[in-house]
C-alpha positions as CSV (number, residue, x, y, z in Angstrom):
1,M,25.0,20.8,46.6
2,D,21.4,21.8,46.5
3,R,20.3,18.3,46.2
4,D,22.2,17.5,49.5
5,H,20.6,20.5,51.1
6,S,16.8,19.3,50.4
7,K,17.8,15.7,51.4
8,D,18.9,17.3,54.9
9,E,15.6,19.3,55.2
10,L,13.5,16.2,54.4
11,L,15.2,14.2,57.0
12,A,14.8,17.0,59.5
13,A,10.9,17.1,58.9
14,P,8.6,15.5,61.4
15,G,8.1,11.6,60.6
16,I,5.0,9.8,59.8
17,D,3.3,7.4,62.4
18,L,2.4,4.7,60.2
19,D,0.4,3.0,62.8
20,A,-1.6,5.8,63.1
21,L,-2.7,5.9,59.7
22,N,-4.1,2.4,60.0
23,A,-5.8,3.3,63.4
24,S,-9.5,3.1,63.7
25,T,-12.1,3.6,66.4
26,R,-14.7,1.5,64.9
27,P,-15.4,-2.3,65.6
28,T,-13.9,-4.5,63.3
29,V,-16.0,-7.4,62.0
30,L,-14.4,-10.7,60.5
31,V,-16.8,-12.4,58.0
32,V,-15.8,-16.3,57.5
33,E,-17.7,-17.6,54.5
34,D,-16.7,-19.8,51.8
35,E,-19.0,-18.2,49.2
36,P,-17.7,-14.9,47.8
37,D,-20.7,-13.3,46.9
38,T,-21.9,-13.7,50.6
39,V,-18.7,-12.4,51.9
40,L,-19.2,-9.5,49.8
41,L,-22.7,-8.9,50.8
42,L,-22.1,-9.1,54.5
43,K,-19.2,-6.7,54.2
44,Q,-21.2,-4.2,52.3
45,I,-24.1,-4.3,54.7
46,L,-21.6,-3.9,57.9
47,R,-19.5,-1.4,56.4
48,L,-22.4,0.8,55.6
49,A,-23.5,0.4,59.0
50,G,-20.2,2.0,60.3
51,F,-17.9,-1.2,60.7
52,D,-14.5,-1.9,59.6
53,V,-14.7,-5.3,57.6
54,L,-12.6,-8.0,56.5
55,G,-13.1,-11.4,55.2
56,A,-11.9,-15.1,55.0
57,F,-12.9,-17.7,52.9
58,N,-12.3,-20.8,55.1
59,G,-11.6,-22.0,58.5
60,F,-7.8,-22.0,58.3
61,E,-7.7,-18.5,56.9
62,A,-10.2,-17.3,59.7
63,V,-7.8,-18.6,62.4
64,Q,-4.8,-17.0,61.0
65,K,-6.7,-13.7,60.3
66,A,-8.2,-13.8,63.8
67,A,-4.8,-13.9,65.4
68,E,-3.5,-11.5,63.1
69,T,-6.1,-8.7,63.2
70,H,-7.9,-9.2,66.6
71,P,-11.5,-8.4,65.5
72,D,-14.0,-7.2,67.6
73,L,-16.5,-9.8,66.3
74,I,-16.6,-12.9,64.0
75,L,-19.4,-14.0,61.8
76,L,-18.9,-17.5,61.0
77,D,-20.5,-19.9,58.4
78,L,-21.1,-23.5,59.4
79,M,-21.0,-25.2,56.1
80,M,-17.5,-24.7,54.9
81,P,-15.3,-27.3,52.9
82,G,-12.0,-28.7,54.7
83,M,-12.6,-27.0,58.2
84,D,-16.4,-26.5,58.6
85,G,-17.6,-24.0,61.2
86,W,-17.7,-26.3,63.9
87,Q,-14.0,-27.0,64.0
88,T,-13.2,-23.4,63.1
89,F,-15.2,-22.2,66.1
90,S,-13.1,-24.9,68.4
91,Y,-9.9,-23.7,67.2
92,L,-10.9,-19.9,67.4
93,R,-11.9,-20.6,71.1
94,Q,-8.1,-21.9,72.0
95,T,-6.8,-18.6,71.0
96,T,-9.3,-15.9,71.4
97,D,-12.8,-15.0,73.4
98,V,-14.1,-12.4,70.7
99,P,-17.8,-12.9,70.1
100,V,-18.8,-15.2,67.4
101,V,-22.1,-15.2,65.7
102,I,-23.2,-18.1,63.4
103,V,-24.6,-17.2,60.0
104,S,-25.8,-20.3,58.2
105,A,-28.3,-21.8,56.0
106,V,-28.8,-24.6,58.6
107,H,-32.4,-24.0,60.3
108,N,-32.3,-27.3,62.4
109,K,-33.2,-26.5,66.0
110,D,-30.9,-29.1,67.4
111,E,-28.1,-27.6,65.5
112,I,-28.8,-24.0,66.9
113,V,-29.3,-25.4,70.2
114,R,-25.8,-27.2,69.9
115,A,-24.2,-24.0,68.7
116,L,-25.4,-22.1,71.6
117,R,-24.3,-24.7,74.0
118,M,-20.8,-24.7,72.6
119,G,-20.5,-21.1,73.3
120,V,-21.4,-18.9,70.3
121,D,-22.9,-15.6,71.2
122,D,-25.8,-15.6,68.7
123,Y,-27.1,-17.5,65.6
124,L,-28.6,-16.0,62.6
125,T,-30.3,-18.3,59.8
126,K,-30.0,-17.5,56.1
127,P,-31.6,-15.8,54.2
128,F,-31.1,-12.9,56.2
129,V,-32.5,-9.5,56.5
130,N,-29.7,-6.6,56.2
131,A,-31.0,-4.6,59.2
132,E,-31.1,-7.9,61.3
133,V,-27.7,-8.4,60.6
134,V,-26.6,-5.0,61.9
135,A,-28.8,-5.4,65.0
136,R,-27.6,-8.7,66.0
137,V,-24.0,-7.5,65.8
138,Q,-24.7,-4.4,67.6
139,A,-26.6,-6.1,70.4
140,V,-23.4,-8.9,70.8
141,L,-21.0,-6.1,70.6
142,R,-23.0,-4.4,73.4
143,R,-23.1,-7.3,75.6
144,A,-19.4,-8.0,75.1
145,R,-18.4,-4.5,76.3
146,P,-17.6,-3.9,80.1
147,S,-20.6,-2.5,81.8
148,H,-18.8,0.7,82.4
149,Q,-18.2,1.6,79.0
150,T,-20.8,3.7,77.1
151,D,-21.9,3.1,73.5
152,R,-21.6,6.6,72.2
153,L,-19.9,9.0,69.8
154,V,-18.6,12.4,70.5
155,F,-18.0,15.2,68.1
156,P,-16.1,18.0,70.0
157,R,-15.9,20.5,67.4
158,S,-19.7,20.3,66.6
159,D,-20.3,19.8,70.5
160,L,-22.4,17.0,69.5
161,V,-22.8,13.7,71.6
162,I,-24.6,10.7,70.6
163,D,-25.5,7.8,73.3
164,F,-26.5,4.8,71.4
165,S,-27.4,2.8,74.5
166,T,-30.0,5.6,75.9
167,Q,-30.7,7.0,72.4
168,E,-29.7,10.4,73.8
169,V,-28.8,13.3,71.7
170,V,-26.8,16.3,73.2
171,L,-26.0,19.3,71.0
172,N,-24.6,22.5,72.2
173,K,-25.2,21.4,75.8
174,R,-29.0,21.1,75.0
175,R,-30.7,17.7,74.7
176,I,-32.5,16.8,71.7
177,Q,-35.8,14.9,71.7
178,L,-35.9,12.6,68.8
179,T,-38.2,9.8,67.6
180,G,-36.9,6.2,67.1
181,K,-36.7,6.6,63.2
182,E,-35.0,10.2,63.6
183,F,-32.5,8.8,66.1
184,A,-31.7,5.6,63.8
185,I,-31.1,8.1,61.0
186,L,-29.0,10.3,62.8
187,A,-27.1,7.5,64.2
188,T,-26.4,5.8,60.8
189,L,-24.9,9.2,59.5
190,A,-22.9,9.6,62.8
191,R,-21.1,6.2,62.7
192,S,-20.0,6.9,59.0
193,A,-19.3,10.7,59.6
194,P,-18.0,12.4,57.8
195,D,-18.3,10.2,54.8
196,V,-21.5,10.1,52.7
197,V,-23.9,7.5,53.5
198,Q,-26.2,6.6,50.5
199,Y,-29.8,6.8,50.2
200,R,-30.1,2.9,49.7
201,A,-28.0,2.3,53.0
202,I,-30.1,4.2,55.0
203,A,-33.1,2.6,53.7
204,D,-31.5,-1.1,54.4
205,T,-30.0,0.0,57.7
206,V,-33.2,1.6,59.2
207,W,-36.2,-0.1,57.4
208,G,-34.5,-3.2,56.1
209,K,-35.9,-2.3,52.5
210,D,-35.6,0.3,50.0
211,N,-38.2,1.7,47.8
212,P,-39.7,5.1,46.9
213,Q,-41.8,5.3,49.8
214,V,-39.0,4.8,52.3
215,R,-36.9,7.2,50.6
216,N,-39.7,9.7,50.8
217,R,-39.8,9.0,54.4
218,I,-36.0,9.5,54.8
219,K,-36.1,13.1,53.1
220,Y,-39.1,14.0,55.4
221,L,-37.4,12.8,58.6
222,V,-34.2,14.3,57.8
223,Y,-35.9,17.4,57.1
224,L,-37.5,17.3,60.7
225,L,-33.8,16.3,62.0
226,R,-32.2,19.3,60.4
227,Q,-34.7,21.7,62.2
228,K,-34.1,20.0,65.6
229,L,-30.5,20.3,65.3
230,E,-30.5,24.1,63.7
231,E,-32.7,25.1,66.8
232,A,-30.2,23.7,69.2
233,S,-27.0,24.9,67.6
234,G,-28.0,27.7,65.2
235,T,-26.0,25.7,62.4
236,P,-28.3,24.9,59.3
237,D,-26.2,22.5,57.5
238,L,-24.9,20.0,60.2
239,I,-26.8,17.3,57.9
240,Q,-25.8,17.9,54.1
241,N,-27.4,16.6,51.2
242,I,-25.4,15.3,48.6
243,D,-27.1,15.5,45.4
244,R,-28.0,12.0,44.0
245,L,-26.0,10.1,46.6
246,G,-27.5,10.6,49.9
247,Y,-26.5,12.6,53.2
248,K,-23.6,13.3,55.6
249,L,-23.2,14.4,59.1
250,K,-20.7,17.3,58.8
251,A,-18.8,16.3,62.0
252,E,-15.7,14.9,62.7
253,K,-14.9,12.5,65.6
């Protein structure tokens, strides 16, 4: 009797929207590459920059995943066995107009021109710099957006608005003047908020390298950022230092 009563209470409780659990407002990038280590590296670079990522290890899998997941952008290698990047791009264009950026070891100018004439959105050669990958992806996504949309994040609880296209920051209805590097650090934290961003990820994203000098620079700029944010909001801990890991922006989208 008690067991039936508990079951009835459970059924009467509000259900869970399972689709909502998987929902994300972050752009999704599909990495298509037959080398697992390169897939892992590209996914890590993009994930730390605030993107959702998934991978495909050949052209057939890429076409299938693109149809199933509808990514916002595809990074595509050219030199793959079976269905190469040229064939994969042709098949993708039959089913989707999602932006495609080639990431290839092929440096031949004729091949680069061929790819651009076919309609790829950008071409990145290997070996690549982490920060350049992120910058190219962001630039292509900006061009792909309708012109009336603004690339920005809004944190209502903190009364914080960050506009990436104009590099404008408004906190507590006060506009905050930041240097380029200060804004880049804040933007890196904001894209992953409220998760922790490791020191190495900040260094790679903003400077394209990680060394003791860069980390000291990060600490100093975060110190200046905190002062400016606290002056506008009166809140001293909007950027929190997570010991031995990195920083996080204490704000929720």
